[in-house]
C-alpha positions as CSV (number, residue, x, y, z in Angstrom):
1,M,-13.0,-10.6,11.4
2,M,-15.9,-10.0,9.0
3,P,-19.0,-7.9,9.8
4,D,-22.2,-9.6,10.8
5,K,-25.2,-9.7,8.4
6,H,-26.1,-6.2,9.5
7,G,-22.7,-4.9,8.5
8,R,-21.6,-4.3,12.1
9,Y,-18.2,-5.2,13.5
10,G,-18.1,-7.0,16.8
11,D,-15.1,-5.1,18.0
12,D,-13.5,-1.7,17.9
13,R,-10.6,-2.8,15.7
14,H,-10.7,0.3,13.5
15,L,-10.0,2.5,16.6
16,R,-7.0,0.6,17.8
17,P,-3.5,1.7,17.1
18,G,-1.5,-0.4,14.6
19,S,1.9,-1.9,15.1
20,P,4.7,0.4,16.2
21,I,6.3,0.2,12.7
22,F,3.0,1.0,11.0
23,E,2.3,3.9,13.3
24,A,5.8,5.3,12.6
25,I,5.2,5.0,8.9
26,L,1.9,6.9,9.2
27,E,3.6,9.6,11.4
28,N,6.3,10.1,8.7
29,E,3.6,10.4,6.1
30,R,1.7,13.0,8.1
31,N,4.8,15.1,8.7
32,R,6.7,14.8,5.5
33,R,5.3,17.9,3.8
34,Q,6.2,20.0,6.8
35,L,9.7,18.6,7.2
36,G,11.3,21.2,4.9
37,H,9.8,24.1,6.9
38,R,10.8,22.5,10.2
39,L,14.4,22.0,9.0
40,N,14.5,25.6,7.8
41,T,13.2,26.8,11.1
42,A,15.8,24.7,12.9
43,G,18.5,26.1,10.6
44,N,20.2,22.7,10.1
45,R,19.6,21.7,6.5
46,V,22.1,19.1,5.3
47,D,24.3,20.2,2.4
48,T,23.1,18.7,-0.9
49,D,26.7,17.6,-1.7
50,Q,26.8,15.7,1.6
51,L,23.4,14.1,0.8
52,G,24.7,13.0,-2.6
53,D,27.9,11.5,-0.9
54,I,25.7,9.6,1.5
55,V,23.6,8.1,-1.3
56,R,26.7,7.2,-3.3
57,H,28.2,5.4,-0.3
58,G,24.9,3.5,0.2
59,P,26.5,0.1,-0.8
60,V,29.2,0.2,1.8
61,L,26.8,1.5,4.5
62,E,24.4,-1.4,3.6
63,A,27.3,-3.9,3.8
64,L,28.4,-2.7,7.2
65,L,24.8,-2.6,8.4
66,E,24.8,-6.4,8.1
67,E,28.1,-6.9,10.0
68,P,31.5,-5.4,10.7
69,L,34.0,-6.0,7.9
70,D,37.7,-5.5,7.4
71,R,39.0,-3.7,4.4
72,G,39.6,-6.9,2.4
73,E,36.1,-8.1,3.1
74,I,34.7,-4.7,1.9
75,E,36.6,-5.1,-1.3
76,D,35.3,-8.6,-1.9
77,R,31.7,-7.8,-0.9
78,L,31.5,-4.7,-3.1
79,D,33.9,-5.9,-5.8
80,V,36.0,-2.7,-5.5
81,S,39.7,-2.0,-5.5
82,R,42.0,-1.5,-2.5
83,A,42.2,2.2,-3.2
84,T,38.4,2.5,-3.4
85,S,37.9,0.6,-0.1
86,H,40.4,2.9,1.5
87,R,38.4,6.0,0.3
88,F,35.2,4.4,1.5
89,T,36.5,3.8,5.0
90,Q,38.3,7.1,5.2
91,W,35.0,8.9,4.3
92,L,33.0,6.8,6.8
93,G,35.5,7.8,9.6
94,E,35.4,11.5,8.6
95,Q,31.6,11.5,8.8
96,G,31.5,9.7,12.1
97,F,29.5,6.9,10.5
98,A,32.0,4.0,11.2
99,E,34.9,3.2,13.5
100,K,37.6,0.6,13.3
101,V,37.5,-2.0,16.1
102,D,39.8,-5.0,16.2
103,G,40.7,-4.6,12.5
104,R,37.1,-4.3,11.3
105,F,35.0,-1.3,10.5
106,R,31.6,-1.2,12.2
107,L,28.9,1.4,12.0
108,T,28.4,3.9,14.8
109,G,24.9,4.4,16.1
110,R,24.7,7.5,13.8
111,G,26.0,5.4,10.9
112,E,23.3,2.7,11.5
113,V,20.5,5.2,11.4
114,V,21.9,6.9,8.2
115,A,22.4,3.4,6.5
116,E,18.8,2.5,7.3
117,E,17.5,5.7,6.0
118,V,19.5,5.4,2.7
119,L,17.9,1.9,2.2
120,R,14.5,3.3,3.0
121,F,15.0,6.1,0.5
122,E,16.1,3.7,-2.2
123,A,13.2,1.3,-1.5
124,N,10.6,4.2,-1.6
125,V,12.1,5.5,-4.9
126,H,12.0,2.0,-6.4
127,T,8.5,1.5,-5.2
128,A,7.3,4.8,-6.6
129,Q,8.8,3.9,-9.9
130,K,7.2,0.5,-9.8
131,L,3.8,2.0,-8.9
132,T,3.9,4.7,-11.5
133,P,0.8,3.4,-13.3
134,L,-1.2,3.5,-10.1
135,L,0.1,6.8,-8.7
136,D,-0.6,8.5,-12.0
137,V,-4.3,7.6,-11.9
138,I,-4.8,8.2,-8.2
139,C,-2.7,11.3,-8.0
140,E,-5.5,13.4,-6.4
141,N,-5.7,10.9,-3.5
142,H,-2.1,9.8,-3.2
143,R,-1.4,11.8,0.0
144,E,-3.2,9.1,2.0
145,F,-1.4,6.4,0.1
146,V,1.7,4.9,1.8
147,V,4.2,3.4,-0.7
148,E,6.5,1.6,1.8
149,P,4.4,-1.5,2.2
150,F,4.1,-2.1,-1.5
151,V,7.8,-2.6,-2.4
152,D,7.1,-6.3,-3.3
153,A,3.6,-5.8,-4.7
154,T,2.3,-7.4,-7.9
155,V,1.5,-4.6,-10.4
156,T,-1.0,-5.6,-13.2
157,V,-1.4,-3.0,-15.9
158,A,-4.0,-2.9,-18.8
159,E,-2.3,-3.3,-22.2
160,P,-3.7,-2.4,-25.6
161,D,-3.9,-6.0,-26.6
162,D,-5.1,-7.2,-23.2
163,P,-7.2,-4.4,-21.5
164,Y,-8.8,-6.7,-19.0
165,R,-5.6,-8.0,-17.3
166,P,-6.2,-6.0,-14.1
167,V,-9.8,-7.2,-13.9
168,E,-8.7,-10.8,-14.4
169,R,-6.1,-10.5,-11.7
170,F,-8.7,-9.1,-9.3
171,I,-11.3,-11.8,-10.1
172,S,-8.7,-14.5,-9.6
173,L,-8.0,-13.2,-6.0
174,V,-11.7,-13.1,-5.2
175,R,-12.1,-16.7,-6.2
176,E,-9.3,-17.7,-3.9
177,S,-10.9,-15.9,-0.9
178,E,-13.7,-16.8,1.4
179,T,-14.2,-13.2,2.5
180,F,-14.1,-9.9,0.6
181,R,-14.4,-6.3,1.7
182,G,-13.8,-3.2,-0.4
183,F,-15.0,0.1,-1.8
184,N,-15.4,1.5,-5.3
185,T,-14.8,-1.9,-6.7
186,T,-17.2,-1.7,-9.7
187,H,-14.2,-0.8,-11.9
188,M,-12.5,-4.0,-10.7
189,A,-15.4,-6.1,-11.7
190,P,-18.1,-4.4,-13.8
191,L,-21.7,-5.3,-13.0
192,A,-22.0,-7.0,-16.4
193,L,-19.9,-9.8,-15.1
194,G,-22.9,-11.8,-13.9
195,G,-21.1,-15.0,-13.0
196,F,-18.6,-13.1,-10.8
197,H,-21.3,-11.3,-8.9
198,E,-23.3,-14.4,-8.4
199,Q,-20.3,-15.9,-6.7
200,L,-20.1,-12.9,-4.4
201,F,-23.8,-13.3,-3.6
202,D,-23.6,-17.0,-2.9
203,A,-20.0,-18.1,-2.0
204,T,-18.2,-15.2,-0.4
205,D,-18.9,-13.2,2.7
206,T,-18.8,-9.7,1.2
207,E,-19.1,-6.2,2.4
208,I,-18.8,-3.4,-0.2
209,V,-19.1,0.4,0.0
210,Y,-20.5,1.7,-3.3
211,L,-21.5,5.1,-4.7
212,P,-25.3,5.4,-4.3
213,H,-26.1,5.1,-8.0
214,I,-23.9,2.0,-8.3
215,A,-25.8,0.3,-5.5
216,E,-29.1,1.2,-7.3
217,T,-27.7,-0.3,-10.5
218,L,-26.7,-3.5,-8.6
219,F,-30.3,-4.0,-7.4
220,D,-31.6,-3.2,-10.9
221,T,-29.3,-5.8,-12.4
222,Y,-29.7,-8.6,-9.9
223,P,-32.8,-7.7,-7.8
224,E,-33.6,-11.1,-6.4
225,R,-30.0,-12.4,-6.0
226,A,-28.8,-9.2,-4.3
227,Q,-31.8,-9.1,-1.9
228,K,-31.4,-12.8,-1.1
229,A,-27.7,-12.3,-0.5
230,I,-28.3,-9.5,2.0
231,E,-31.0,-11.4,3.8
232,S,-28.8,-14.5,4.1
233,G,-25.9,-12.5,5.4
234,H,-23.6,-13.2,2.4
235,L,-23.7,-9.5,1.4
236,A,-23.5,-6.3,3.3
237,L,-23.9,-3.1,1.2
238,R,-23.0,0.4,2.3
239,T,-23.0,3.7,0.3
240,R,-20.9,6.8,0.3
241,D,-21.3,9.9,-1.8
242,Q,-17.6,10.1,-2.7
243,L,-15.0,7.4,-3.0
244,P,-11.3,7.6,-4.1
245,Y,-9.5,4.7,-5.9
246,G,-10.8,1.2,-5.4
247,L,-9.6,-0.9,-2.4
248,A,-10.1,-4.6,-2.0
249,L,-9.3,-6.8,1.1
250,F,-9.1,-10.5,0.6
251,D,-8.3,-13.3,3.0
252,E,-4.6,-13.2,2.3
253,C,-3.8,-10.0,0.6
254,V,-5.0,-6.5,-0.3
255,G,-5.4,-4.7,-3.6
256,I,-5.8,-1.2,-5.0
257,G,-7.3,-0.4,-8.3
258,G,-6.8,2.8,-10.4
259,Y,-9.3,3.5,-13.2
260,D,-9.7,5.9,-16.1
261,E,-12.4,8.4,-15.2
262,T,-13.4,8.8,-18.8
263,T,-13.9,5.1,-19.7
264,G,-14.5,3.7,-16.2
265,L,-12.1,0.9,-17.0
266,M,-9.5,-0.3,-14.5
267,Q,-6.1,0.7,-15.7
268,V,-4.0,-0.9,-13.0
269,F,-4.4,-3.3,-10.1
270,V,-1.7,-3.6,-7.4
271,D,-1.9,-6.3,-4.8
272,T,0.4,-7.5,-1.9
273,D,0.2,-9.8,1.1
274,E,2.6,-7.6,3.1
275,P,1.3,-7.3,6.7
276,I,2.0,-3.6,6.9
277,A,0.0,-3.0,3.7
278,R,-2.8,-5.0,5.3
279,E,-2.7,-2.6,8.3
280,W,-2.8,0.4,6.0
281,A,-5.7,-1.0,4.0
282,E,-7.7,-1.9,7.2
283,R,-7.2,1.6,8.5
284,V,-8.3,3.2,5.2
285,Y,-11.3,0.8,4.8
286,A,-12.4,1.5,8.4
287,S,-12.3,5.2,7.8
288,I,-14.4,5.0,4.6
289,R,-16.8,2.5,6.2
290,E,-17.3,4.7,9.2
291,D,-18.4,7.6,6.9
292,S,-20.8,5.4,4.9
293,E,-24.4,4.5,5.2
294,Q,-25.9,1.1,5.8
295,L,-28.0,0.0,2.8
296,D,-29.8,-3.3,3.7
297,D,-32.4,-1.5,5.9
298,R,-33.6,0.4,2.8
299,A,-32.9,-2.1,0.0
300,D,-36.6,-2.2,-1.0
301,S,-36.6,1.6,-1.7
302,T,-33.3,1.3,-3.6
303,R,-34.5,-1.2,-6.1
């Protein structure tokens, strides 16, 4: 649901809890930096050798997470020898992660949880590697960034011979969307891109949170078009004194932009249509919006 022409939402969506999965991810993020202290206090740290063994046995844990298998099926599924499959199943039994029932090995409840956590660990490490260009430029704000929903994201990085690739990706998504919300998006589409901003003014229902001086520059650059867009309800502008990375919410996906503070150019743009990423983006946007100031009531004084 988009805001009305005054920038107000007709519901209290930003106050509602997200899905159980999303809330669990957020809770993990909130607690992760205290986990080591809590484990030390409880006195039950897992031996690092055991952790290494668990990760090394990730493939067989993953295979059994899908379905119980006999030893021959484990050999075929993982392309391992009979001796290796025997070592795998012996280790699983010793750890209490699997049991043999009717000739097949199946995970215990404990084994299922461990298998799922190994997969989550691998996915998060993979995603962190994939998002390195973004994480490196938003490092000061990354504690509020949740990597899990971005495992399948499209990552567009500026290259020396094509520095505007992230901007072009961003613009292509705006053109496919009837609505647009975001903050700190000037780096995604510089104000000099007149045709793009005219589209925002005329063809897209838009709400943007800008730094105050960027909002002033927008009115200086497009005084009549911007004012007309606000009056018609196509554009709602808000301002906030500080903004982190750039965030964009389109009809079907969300995107995050990281920029070079020296040049102001967008260095990387990451977008995904993953529903959990959408929930995260909605939560972040609502938080930023809540702490921003409505601009249309004082547009005349801004110009």
